N, C-alpha and C positions, 0 to 999 in steps of 0.2 A: 340777843336780838334777834327780832325774829327777819325773815323773810315775807315780805309785800307782796312777793307773788306766791307761794304756796305755803307759807305760815309755816314754816317750823324752823328751830331751832339754829343756827348760825353763832359760829362763831362772833365775839363783840370787834368791831371796825371791820367785820368781812368787810369788801365791794363786789362780789360775789357772790352765789348762793354756792356752796357744794353739792343740791341738791339738784336743783331744776337747772343753774347757769346763769338766776338774772339780773341786775346788776342794779344792788341796792344801792340808795342812795343816802350816803355819808349825814348827820346834821352837824350841826355848825357853820364856822367859814373856815379859810385859810388851808383848802383842801389843793389848791396848788400850789399854794409853796410852800407847803407841807409835804407832795409828792419831788418841789421842784431843791424845796434844801436835801431830800431822799435822808438814807441815812447808810453807810457802810454797810456791805452785804460781799458777806464772804463768795469768790468768785469763785470756787474747786468748792463748796459748799450745795453750788446755786446748779456748775453742769453739771455734779451728779446726781442733787437729784432732778435739771430735767430729764438725764441719762435714765435716771428708775421712772418720774412718769410716764415719759415716752416707750417704755417701754411695760409698764402695767398695759399703756395704751394700744399694742400692736396685739398685747395677748388677748386682749378683749374683740379686737376684729378675729384674729386667729381660732379665738373662741368659736364667735358668731358666726363665722365665714363654717367650718367644720359644723357648726348648728346647723347651718342651712343647706349642709352638704346630704346631713344626715338623712332631718327630715324629710327630706325630695325623696328617697332612694327608699324613705321607709314609707311613704303615703305610694313611692310606685309600684315597693312592692305588694302592696293589701293593693291598689288597682290591680294589679294583673292578675292578681288571685282569684279578683273578680273574670281578668279577661281568658285568663284560663281554661277556666268552669266555663265559660259559650262557646269555647274552642276543645274541650277536652273532649277526645276522641278514645276510647274506652274498644277495646276487643278481643274477640277469648274463640280459637279454634278447639272442638271437641268431638273425639274419635269416636263414632258410633260405629258398635261392635254388638253379634258379632257381625262378619263380614257378610256383602248381603249376593244372590244371584239378580244381573241388572242385563238390561236390555235382553234376556235367554243369551247369553251367554258364559260357559260352561266354567270360566275361571274365578277365581272369587274375588269379591271386590269390593274397596270400603266408601265408605265415605263421612264425609266428616261436614261439621255444619259448624261456619264462623258466624258469627253474631257478637254484633256490633251496634252503638250507640254513641252518638251526637248529636245537640242540639235540641234535644229532646225527643230523637226520631232514631225507631230502631231498626236496625238493617244487617242484612241475613244475604248468607250464599250458600249453597250446598253445592260441593267441589267432593274432585273424585280423589283429590291427591290432600295434603295435609298444609294448610297454608302459612307461609310464614309473611308472609305482607301481601296488599289491597289495593285497589284502588277507595279511596273514600269516595262518598255520597254527590261529592262537587269536583268526583274527575280526578281532582292529582291522587298520586302514585303513592303510597305508601312502603319506603324502601327498608330492604334488611340490607343484615351487615354483604351476604353474595350478590344481591344484585336483583332478586329473582323475577317475574313479572308478577303484577298481582290479579287480585282478582275482583272483579265489578262487584260490587251490592249491590241487590236492590230494599224499598222501602219494605217492612212487615209492614203493615195496615189491620187491624181487628181481622179483614176475612183471613186473611192469609194466615196470622198468628193460628187463626180457627182454626184451618184449615190444613195446618203440621201438627195441629196439637187430638186430633180426630182419629182414633183409629177405626184401618176400615172393617165395614159389617157385612162375610156372607151369609149368604144361605144354601140351602143345598136345589139342586135342581135332581129333576128323574132322572136328564142322562148328560152329559156330560159338566165338566169342571162347575166348582160352583157360584154365581153370580155374586158382583159385587154391589147391595143396593143402595151405598152412601158414598157413589163413584164422585158425585157434585160437590161432597165434602170434606171431600181427603186428596191430601198434596197431589198423590199419584195416580189419581183415581183412574184418568186416562189408560193407566195399563195395570187396567185388574190381573190379570196373565202374570206378572211379575206378583206384585201383592201375594199370588195365590201361589207362586212356586216358594218366593217364602215363607211362607203362613205351612208350606207342608216340608219342605226342609226343616226349618227352625224349630217346627208346632207350635208357630203362636206368631204374631207379633212383640218380639216384646222392644226387638228395632226400632220398629215403629211409637214406643210407644218410650225409649228413648227421648224423643224430639220435648217430649212433655216435659221432664224429670232438665232435661240441660236451659231449653227455652225461660222457665222460670228459675231456675238457681243465676243465669243473665238477670237475672230480668232487678232479683230480689237484690242484688249486690249493687244494682247501678239504683234503686231503690231507697238504699241504706246512706249512697252517697249522698243522693240530695236533699233528703232529709235531716243530713248532718248540715250540706251547706245549708241550705229553706233555713235552720234554728240560725246558724252562727249569722249567718247573711246582717244583720239588723246590728253586729257586736262592729263587725267589719263595715258598715256605711255608720256607726260610729264613729268607728278610729278614724277613714282618712278626715272626715270631717274635725274631729280633734288633732288629729298632727299634721293637717292643715291650716287653726289655729296657728299654734304654735310656731308651722310655718312662720306665717304671715307677721307677728310677735316678734320671731328669729328675726328673719328680713327689712323690719322696720327698727331695731333696732341696731342692724350691722351699718344699714343706707347713713345712723347716725352718725354712726364710727365717720361713718367714710364722709359723711357732711362739715366735719369739721376741717379736711383741706389739704391734711399733711401727705397723704399719698394718694400721685396721681391716677388718673380717671383712668388713664389706660392699664394699670397696675392691681387697679380695686378687683379678684378673682382668689379663689380657694391658693391655686399653686404661686400665684409673688406674695400672699398673706405670708403661708408658711418662709417662704426664700428670706423673706422681706423680714420676719421675727426671727429666727435661727441665725441671719449674719447677722444682725444686729446686737443680740443678743450675745453671741460668740466672739463677737471685733467690739473694737473701741473708734471706728468709727463712726461718722456722722450719720442720719440717717436724710439729708440728702446727699451722700457720699454712697449710699447702698440702691439710691437707684439707680445710678450710672453703671453698677455690676449685672444688673437686672437683664437675663436674655431671651426673652419671652418663650421660644423655639424651645431652647433647650428646659425651659419649667417645665412646659406640658409633653413632650416626649420622654425627660426623664425624671421626676419626682411625681408621675402620678400618684407611684405606688408605693415611695416613702409616706409621699400623701395618707394614706390611706393606711396606710401599716402604723403611723404614729398619729389617725385619727380619736383610734379610743384611749388611749393613751391620756389625750392633751386635753377631750373632754371629763376623764379620769378626774386628772387635775383642774380641772376648772371647778368640777363638784366639791371636793376635798377647800380647798381656796374659795370658796361661794359659805359652805357651811362652817369656817375656821374664826369668829370675829376679831382674831387678835392683829390677822392679816389683814381682814377688812379695815379694820381700825388704822391699822400702819397707811393701808396706801390711801383713806380718805385723809390721815394727818400729810401727808404727801403734795395729796392733790391742794391741799386748804396751802399751806404753805407757796406753793407754787402760784397756786391762783391770787393769792393777795403778797405776792412778789413786791418792790419797786425798783424804776432803775436805778443807783446815781448819776445824776446830775448834775456836770461842771459847769457854773454861773462863769467861771472865769472866760470860755469859748465859744459863749453862747450869747441869744440873748433871750427875749421870753416866747419867741415863736419858735424855737429851737426845743427849751424847756413843754409847751406846748407837747408840737409834735413826740415830747419821748413820755409825759404824758398821755397822750393817745395811744401809742404803741403799748408802748407798760398795759392800757385798761387790756385794748383786745387782746395781747397773749395773757394778763386775767382770766377773760371771760374763755377764752380757748379752754384751759385749768377746769374755771368752776365745771367748763360740761363735760369734757371726760372726768371729773368728780362723778355726774353725776348721772351721767351712762353708766360709770361702774359700780354706784353701785343700783342703778336699776337691771345690768346683766348679772351680776350678780344674785339678784331677787329672782329670775327668771328661771335661771339653773339649778336654783335652792326648788322652786316647783314645778320645772319642767318633769313628764311625764318619760314622752317616747326619746329623748336623747338618753335617759338611763339604760335600755333594753340596750 
């Protein structure tokens, strides 16, 4: 026979579709009398089947909670990649050598170029000592381990860059020192006598020529990183979108499982799902008794590390189950039996109203098992094709 709701083939005389959980109207007459008459059910087998069915259900709940948790963290990680790039603060400190004569002082002095990049903007500082830390362009200090004070960085605009990369040009005068003829184009043009002293001492201006190579090296590193980032950005956006779609599906299936109302609302989270599953699978207590042992504070504080350690193992197990046709068929047969079960009703101790109440109770329970079967099949199919819970 076929389900009138989804059209899939189901077992003969099934009262509920194991794929979509829909009620299947039985043809013919005598439904009430058949239910009233009932048939003898092995109570121990039924108890065992119910427990196994609940265990499959709780495993599905935990699988989907793990999937939701992992997908959320993966999406956050991908989003953080963009945020980290936008806040990327990159800097290097270059030793400009040989040392130079500075401000007419006799001792030789070293200078350092600190070059930085943030938010599509270059920043720089030329200092008399090696920079280990400094302030970013927002005024926030970047500390090093020894807590040395920082250096304020200035924006490297095009004019400043050109001046730093332009070598001084002197012309010989009839009397006196040489004259700096491009002072307005040179960063140190305000002190031409210093430039001239260094030219005489070091027989050239190689020190200043280093600035161009250092600046170009730094900018080339930034450029390569930016090019790689921009090249990968479309794929990153697609990944975030794809993870979002999988997350939406996972949350929908998880909420459908909770919608069966077997787990109280306050216990619907990853920590409780882990506790409930492990407690129920390793004890012989009922599901109702498990809830009595739940301590939300302890679960939040103690189980998070354990839960995270078990996550990959549980998801790998879910993937193996989804790929194991024999196990899938076994679970579906179990749900089929549970969704088709009928309680034995005692005519001698009850009236017709009692009989009808029993039928209604049995029908509601059977519908619940049918929904579990439908959700289990859907979850296994989703796990089989999900891309990001396998990463």
